[in-house]
N, C-alpha and C positions, 0 to 999 in steps of 0.2 A: 539666618540670612534670608532676607525677603526675596520674593520672586522677582521683583524689579531689580534688585541688586545683582542677582544671578544673570539676568538678561543683559544688564549693562556690562558685567564682567565678560560675558561671552562675546559681546560686540567688540569690546576692547581687544581681546585676544585675536579675534578675526582680523581686525584692522592691522594689528601688529604682524600677523602672518603674511598678509598681502604686501606690506611694506618690505619685509625681509625678502620675499620672492622677487620683487622689483629690483632690489639692490643686487641680488645674485645675478639677475639677468643682465644688469649693466656691468658687473665686474668681470664676467667670463663670456667670451664669444660663444655664439650659439652652437658652433660646430666643435667645441673643444672636447666634447665627450663622444664624438664619432669615432668609429673604428678606423685604425690606420690601414691604408691600402698600399701594396707594393708598387714600385715604379715599373713601367713596361720595359721589357728587355729588347735587344736587337736593334740598337741605334746604328747609325751609319758607321761609327767608329768601333762598335762592338756588336757585330752581327751574332745571331744565335748559333748554337752548335749544330754541326751538320752530320752527315753519315759518312763513316770511314769506308772508302773504296779500296784502299791499299795501305799497308803499313810495313815497316821493317824495324825490328828491335835487335837484330843481329844475334839473337839467342840461339840460332841454328849453328853458330860457330863459324859461319862463312857469310858470303855476300849473295847467296842464292835468292834471298827474298827480293832483291832488286830485279830479278829476271822472271819471276812468276807471271803467268801460269806455267811457263815452260822452264826447262833447265837452262842454265847459262849456255848460250850459243845455239839453243834450240830454234826451230822454225817459228814458233809462236811465242817467243819470249816477249814480255811486256816492258823490258828495260835491259840494262846491262852495265858493266864496268869497263871503262875505257881509259887507258894510260898512254901518255905521250912523253917523250923525253925521259928525264930521270925522275919518275914519279910512280908510286905504287899505292894500291888500296888493299887493306887486309882487315881482319877482325882480330882484336886483342882481347884477352881475358884481363880486365882491369878492375881494381878495387873501387875505382871512382866512376864506374859506368853510371849513366843517368838512371837506368833501371836494369835489374838483372846483373849478369856478370860480364857481358860482352858489349863492345862498342866498335864502330868502324874506325880504323886508323888510316888517315890520309897523309901520306908522306910525299914531299917534293923537295928535290935538290934543284933549286932554280939557278943553276950555274950556266951561264951563256957560253957555250963552246963554239959559237959560230955556226956550226951545222945544226945545232939544236938551240935556237934562241929562246924557246919557251918550253916549260915542262908543266904537266898537270895530270891529275887523276880525277875522273868524273864518274859519279854514280848516277845513272840515268833512269828516268821513267818516261815512257812515251805512250803507253797503252791508254791511261786515263786522260791525259791532255788531248789525245786524238779523238776521243769519244765525246768529251764535254768541253764546251767553250768557256765555261766559268767554273773554276775550282779554287779550293783553299789548300794550302800547303803548310806543313809543319815539320820542323827539324830542331833537335837540340844540339848545340855546339859546345865544345870545350877547347879553349885556347890556353895551352899550358903557360905561355909567356907572351910578352909583347913582341910583335914583328913590325918591320917597316918595309913596305915596298919601295925600292929605290932604283927601279929601271928607268929607261928613258923612252917614253914617259913611264912613270911609276904606276903599276896597277897590280891588284891581287883579287882574283875572282873566286868567291866561295859558293856562288849559286848563280844559275843562269837559265834562261828560256831560249831555246833555239827554234828555228823554223826551217823545214826541209821542203824543197820542190825540185823535181827532176834530179839533176846532179848537184844541186846547190843545197848546202846545209850550213846556215849561218846563225850566230847568236843575235838576238834582238835586244834583250834586256839582261843586265848582269847586276847582281848585288856584290859590290866591291868593298874592300877594306881600305880606308885611308887613315891618316894620322893627324890629330889635332896639333896646334903649335907646341903643346907640352909633351907630345909624343903619344898620347892616349889613342888607341884604335877606335874607329867608328865605322858604321856602314853608310854608304851612299849608293845611289842607283845610277847606273850608266846606260843610257839609251843609245845603243850602237847605231840603230837605224837613223837617228837624228843627230848623232855625234854630240850628245848633250848629257851632262851630269846633273843629278838632283841631290843636293846635300841636305843634311839635317843636323841640328845642334841639340837634339832632345836626349839622346842616349849615347854613351860610350860602350865599347865592348869590354866586359869584365875579363880579367886574367885569372886563370887557375880556378874557375868555377863554371858549372853548367849554366847555360841560359837558352831561352827558347826564342826561335825566330818563326813567325807565321807570315804567310803571304796570301793575298787574294789576287788572282790573275785572270783577266778577261782576254781571251785569245781572239783577236780581231784583225782581219786583213785591211780594215779601213781605220781612219783616225778617230775611232770612237772606243778604243780599248781603255781599260782602267786597271791600275795596279795599286795595291795597298800593302804596307808592311807593318808588322807589330814586333816589338822586342820585349819579351817578358810581359806581354799584355798591353803594352803602351804603343800607340800608333806613332811611328817615326817617319813614314813616307806615304804619300797619297798623291798619285798622278793620274789624271784623266785625259781624254782626247788625244790618245797616242796610238800609233800602229804597233801591234804586238806580234804580228806574223806576216809572212808573204800572202798576198791575196789568193794565190793558188797553192799555198803551203800549209803545213800542219804546225803543231806546237809540241815541244818536248821540254822536260825539266830535268835539271841535274844539280847535285850537290858536289862541290869541287874543292880542290886545293890546286890553284892554277896561277902561274905568274912567270914573269921574265927574270925578276931579281928580287930577293928578299934579304933582309938583315935582321937577325942572324940567319945564316943558311947552313944546312937545310932546315926546313920548317915542317912541323907535324901538328895537325889538329885532329880532334876526335868528333865523331858524329853518332847520335843515338836517337831512337824513337822517332823516325821519320814517318810521315803519313800524308795522304792525299784524301781530301774530303769533299763531298758534294752538298751544297745547300747551306753551308755555314762553316765556321771555324772548327778545326779538329778538336775533339774532346780529349 
């Protein structure tokens, strides 16, 4: 092979290589081989995880975790258990506890006797809501069966935030249970201060299984408060520009079984792995 032939063959191969490179450049976007990057976390509907300030898993076999740092009834207790009417709170050893062996059992006999038109049991925490104006709350619920609030008006309160000033101690917001047209239970938010309910069609309450409820609560004496609720990680309620406490009052949170009338009656629900967190949702 002559020297001229070798040179011509080399030039032909070079031109072929350049052509193939240009074809590849047109066939694949320039960034197709770049490394993938993760999406940022902490959006408005899914904030980052926060720091646990308090929790109760009931593995002590009683409800004393709701009163820490002091014993139930002590001078420095951070919460407590309050019953009215025909209602009690206790701790059961149950095989279906969300974690461990124990869960809180909230029982109510919502029988209107005239003298006792409402009955309820309430597990309260006020230490953390008094110290911090913005907190995240978490609790796991178990509803063994379907219930229907049938009072006049019908209501069933399973969680609330109250505000206390001087001799007044009133609920401001309540997470209530209602029923769809087909009977399925669901959560809605009742703003007692504004006498207004906020409904949702996103999630129903499951029967016979544990599910998680989380809340963000901004405690404000002006109409710039903000509340958000998630059920099993899905945002179901988000309300802003609302007053969430008295201007000269505090905030307190409770998990309840509280009503005037339920069908069937009496009614029992279970609670486990409650927590209050700062700076983000409870891990």
